[in-house]
N, C-alpha and C positions, 0 to 999 in steps of 0.2 A: 617153378610151377609145372603142375604133371602135363604130360603129354596132351590127354584127352582135352583138357585146359586150354590149350596152344591151338589143338586142332578147330576148335570151337570157332577160336578168333578171326582164323581167315574164312571160315564159314560164313561167321556172322559180316563179315566185310564185304563178301561178293553177293550175298543176297542183298544189302544195304547197298551196291553199288547198283545191281541188277533192279533194284525199287527206284533210285532216283533218276534212270535211263537219264540220256545225253546223245547228243548228235555224235559227241566223238568217238574216239577209240573205245571199246571195252576194255575194265579193267578188269583184271585177275589178281587176287592176294593170294601170295603162296606163302605158308608162315614154316616149311619145311626146315631154315635157319633161324627161327627166331626163338631167342632166349630170354627169359623174363628174370628183372633185379628190382631190388625196393632201393629208394633213394629217400633220405629226408633230409637233404641240403642239394641247393643247384646253384650253379655258380655259371655267369655267363658272359662271355667276352666276344668283341667281334675284331677285325679287322675290315677295311672296303672289301675283300671279295669273298669271306666267313663270317658266319655265327657259329661259337662253339659252345655248347649246353654241358658242362659238367657236372657228374650226378655223385654224389658220396652218401655216406652213414655218418651221421655228428653222433661223436661219443658222449655228449653233455648230458650226463646223467642227476647232476643236481642244478637248480636254478641260480644264478650268481658266480659262477666260476671264471676265473681271471683268464682261462685260456680253456680251448675246445679243439681237441683234435677230429679233425672231419678226414676221414679216409674215401678218396676219389674210387669210384668204381667204373664207371662208363664215362666214354666223351663223344659225345655227336657234333658231328662239323656239317652244317648246312649253309649252302647259299642264303645270300638276303633275302631273295625271292621265297626259298622254301621256309626260312624262318618268319616270313611274313604271314604266306599260309598258313603256320602250325599256330599264330599269333590267332589268327581268326578262327580256326579250329578251335583252337582253347577257350575262346571266348564264348562261342557258343556253347561249347558243352557244359563249360561253368555256369553258363545262364541257367540251362538245363537241370544244372544238380540240384541249383539252387530253387529252382522252382517246385523241384520235388523234394527235396529236404531241410531245404529254408537256405537263409542266407549265411555265408561263409567272413561276413564283414569281421562280426561279434568273434571269431576265431583268430584274428589277427595281433597279435600285441601291438600298443601304439610304440612306433620306433620301429618296428620287425618289417616295415616295407618291403625294406631290400637296401642296400645300399650301394653307392655307385664309386670306381676310382676314376682315374685322372686316366689310365689306360684305356676304358671303355669295359669298364666289368663291372657287373651285377651278382654280388651275393643275396640270397634269397634262403634265408634260414624259414626252416619247418617251425607254425606256431607251437608255444611250449603245450604238451599233453596233447598233439594233434597226431 
């Protein structure tokens, strides 16, 4: 992602934090070490102490393939408390997105809402064509 876009991200977050106002400490976002990547696949696993988000790119170019290669590119490790906050933030932002651009429910094919394994992992593929 272009440097000017990254610079804008911190500025936007700092302005939003200032508007929100809070009795707590002032938060200043620094994006000097931030990098951007794209993912169309997410895998989530957890232990008692951590929630792991694995992001990557699916190489499924045709529907109906028997095997799909996924190149994992990023791993984000969160505490369960941070994961809960992320869940709340994602829910709120997706609600705003759907109010502005329309429902995403129709973009998720039947049976593709994610699968969960016995070891505490969920594979969340991107909807076809999305």
